[in-house]
Steps between C-alpha positions, in 0.01 A plus 500: 500500500333656809575182694863515412541847597304457815749221590796749446579337167617678178339392176731475194379377162675261280526620223374806309651462156418695182446219243135424402525142617566627849202739512132471536314488163365841525849659521651313209597723196500409139340233275462185681531306179840644401817310543673568812195670672570340841850649510387856387479763768155562657384774759698378798473852654129469534544153668757640738270787589212256568720284733647809687138648531402166661773542754807303409818604659721415209555276194753325304531576131717479180428864474602644846522859354128488420418389857704788653314742263166379587558463879612858493175622349327443841158354598283765329658453170494118530130493529426773248732356232403140573131585445572694189584155330750367268738700295674326201573800286866503580536128463369454147 
């Protein structure tokens, strides 16, 4: 990312989507043995915060409203909330 930014390039991620199958294992929510687990919603907000905290300039998503919300939180919140870990309570 630093090399891209040093070269004057913007970094956009394809894609940050809420379904478990699109998220890192530690951000997936629910019982992995349940039917449809891969298509259930995981903790995409934490994934977006991690990416913004690393310095991405933007992202594509099936949940653009979530990206707008997370981006508006700003760098301090990205780091703090990303470190706090996953939140699946509202997705159960």
